[in-house]
N, C-alpha and C positions, 0 to 999 in steps of 0.2 A: 246378645246385643241389648243395651239398655236404652229405653225410650222413656224419658221423663222418670216417673216412679216405677215403671214396669220393665221387667226383663222380657224381651220379645224373642221368640223362636220364629225365625222367618223361613218360609219355604216358597219355592217358585211354582210348585204344582201340588195337587192333592196327593199323588203318590209320594212325593218328596216329604210332605208334611207327615204322612203316616210312618214313613221310615224314620223321620226325626223323632217322633213320639216313641217309637219302639226303642230307640237308643237313649232317650232322655229319662234319667232316674228321678228327677225332681217333679214337683207338682206342676200341672198346667191348669190354670184357673179359668181360662176362657178360650174359645175358638172364635176368631174373627175371619170370616170367609166370604168371598164374593159368591153370589148365587150362580152366575153364568161364568164358567171357566172352561178352557179346553181340557181334554183328557179326562177329567173327573169334575163334575159340577159340584157346587158347594153343598147341595143337599146330600149327594152321595158321600162326599167327604165327611160331613157332619154325622151321617149314619155310621160310617166306618170308624170314625173317631170315637163315637159313643160306645163301640164295642171294646175300645182300648181304655177309655176313661169315661165311664158311664155317667158320672155326676157332673161332667163339664158342661157349663152353659155355652150356648152358641149365639153369636151376634152375626147375622147375615147382613151383607151390604149389596146394593144393586143400583145400577144406572139404567135399568130397563123397567119402567113402571108397569108395563103390560105383562112382564114375566116375574116381577119381584116376589110375589107370594107363592109361586108355583112350587109345590112340594114341601114347603116349610111347615105347613099345618100339621104334618105328622110328628112334629117335635112338641106338640102340645103347647104349653104356656111359652116354651121357647120360641114358638113361631111368631110371637109378637115382637121378638128381638130382631128388628129390621131397621137399618138406616139407609136412606136413599142418597145416592151420589147426585151432585157433588156435595161434599161436606168439608168443613174446616177441621184441622187437627183438634182444636178445642171441642168441637161438636162430637167427634168420634170418641175422644177421651171421656167426655161427659156421659155419652151413651154406654161406654164400657163400664164406667163407675155405676150407672143405674143397673145394668145387667148383673154385675157382681153383687150389688146390694140386695138384689132379689134372691140370690142363691141361698138356700137353707144352710145354716151352720156357718 
């Protein structure tokens, strides 16, 4: 699916995202995930995704200020990549652009 200038791989759950990456041959430049999700939270998804695509930056999103940073500190500098809900489409695209600009190479 194309969203603006980005090709988006969309998954309904963490396990579905992992299966999608297993089947996807092309590059994945960024993971955008919610911190709080059923089945597999965003921190666990990011950790599992890192074993598949180690250099992929992560942008976490959260609507729970009290739980927003829980666990993301283990991603080092990526832990700073957090956007709080609610946000506009323009705001999330700007944040994605910022995160991708930080990526080495």
